C-alpha positions in Angstrom: 6.3 8.5 23.2 5.9 9.2 19.6 5.1 13.5 18.1 3.8 13.3 14.7 4.3 16.2 12.3 2.4 16.4 9.3 2.9 19.3 6.0 2.4 19.3 2.3 -1.2 19.8 2.6 -3.6 22.8 -0.1 -5.5 23.8 -2.3 -5.6 21.6 -5.6 -7.3 21.4 -9.0 -9.5 17.8 -9.3 -6.9 15.6 -11.4 -3.9 17.3 -9.4 -1.6 15.6 -7.0 -0.1 16.4 -3.6 2.5 14.4 -1.4 1.9 14.4 2.6 4.7 14.3 5.2 4.6 12.8 8.3 7.7 13.7 10.6 8.4 11.4 13.3 10.4 12.4 16.5 10.7 9.1 18.1 14.1 7.3 18.2 12.3 3.8 17.5 10.6 4.7 14.1 11.2 1.5 12.5 9.3 -0.3 14.8 6.2 1.5 14.2 3.0 0.6 11.8 2.2 4.4 10.2 -1.2 5.2 9.1 -3.3 8.1 7.6 -6.3 9.0 7.9 -8.8 11.8 7.1 -11.8 13.5 7.9 -14.0 15.7 6.1 -16.8 18.0 7.8 -19.2 16.7 9.8 -17.9 13.1 8.8 -15.9 10.0 10.8 -12.2 9.8 10.6 -11.7 7.4 7.7 -8.6 5.2 7.1 -7.6 5.9 3.9 -3.5 3.6 3.8 -1.2 1.9 6.4 2.6 1.0 5.8 4.2 -2.0 7.7 7.5 -1.2 9.5 10.0 -2.0 6.9 7.7 -0.5 4.6 7.2 -4.3 2.8 3.8 -4.2 2.8 1.0 -1.8 2.2 -2.9 -1.3 2.6 -5.3 1.0 0.6 -9.0 2.0 1.2 -11.0 1.5 -1.8 -11.2 4.7 -1.9 -7.8 5.6 -3.1 -6.6 2.4 -4.4 -4.9 2.8 -7.3 -4.5 6.8 -6.7 -2.9 6.7 -3.6 1.0 5.6 -2.8 2.1 5.0 0.8 5.9 5.0 1.6 8.2 5.5 4.3 11.8 6.5 4.9 13.1 4.6 8.1 16.3 7.1 8.1 14.5 10.2 7.7 11.6 9.2 10.5 9.2 9.9 7.3 5.8 8.6 5.9 4.7 9.5 2.5 1.4 9.6 1.2 1.7 10.4 -2.4 -2.2 11.6 -3.9 -2.7 11.4 -7.7 -5.8 11.9 -10.0 -7.3 14.1 -6.9 -11.0 14.2 -6.9 -13.1 16.4 -4.8 -14.3 13.8 -2.4 -10.9 13.9 -1.3 -11.4 16.7 0.7 -10.9 16.7 4.0 -8.6 16.8 6.7 -5.8 14.5 7.1 -4.0 12.6 9.9 -1.1 10.6 10.8 -0.8 8.0 13.2 1.8 5.7 14.8 0.8 2.3 16.0 3.6 0.2 17.6 4.2 -2.8 14.7 2.1 -6.3 15.7 1.2 -9.2 13.3 -1.0 -7.4 11.0 -1.6 -3.5 9.6 -4.4 -2.0 11.4 -7.1 -0.3 9.6 -9.2 1.0 12.8 -9.3 4.9 13.6 -8.6 3.6 17.6 -6.1 0.8 17.0 -3.3 3.8 16.7 -2.3 5.3 19.6 -0.2 8.6 18.2 -1.6 11.1 16.2 -0.4 14.1 14.0 -2.4 17.4 13.9 -3.7 17.2 10.4 -3.1 18.4 7.2 -6.1 20.7 5.0 -6.0 19.4 1.7 -8.8 21.1 -0.7 -9.6 19.9 -3.7 -11.6 22.2 -6.1 -13.9 20.7 -9.0 
């Protein structure tokens, strides 16, 4: 079992930055691939970014590539999503997710077995 708790959401103006954190309650955090998804009102929950168990590999959705950076600190059981150059279309509830590591970095929602409760990110124009 993995319990995930997101934090760091809020309201910022377009062009600003936010850093989301996801703290995991598990003894085997370094064994999990971690991902972030987001869901805007009335839309599907979409993939944002994911990071391998070691942090050595990351994968981003095209819509955030070059603006968002995902990292992890296995000693602190935490992943960080640094979001820069934010746009109004980035407004959504952001969810952290975990999957026991495999050979590839998963990008589909149904590949992740553990989810946090979400944190709201609102970008004003």
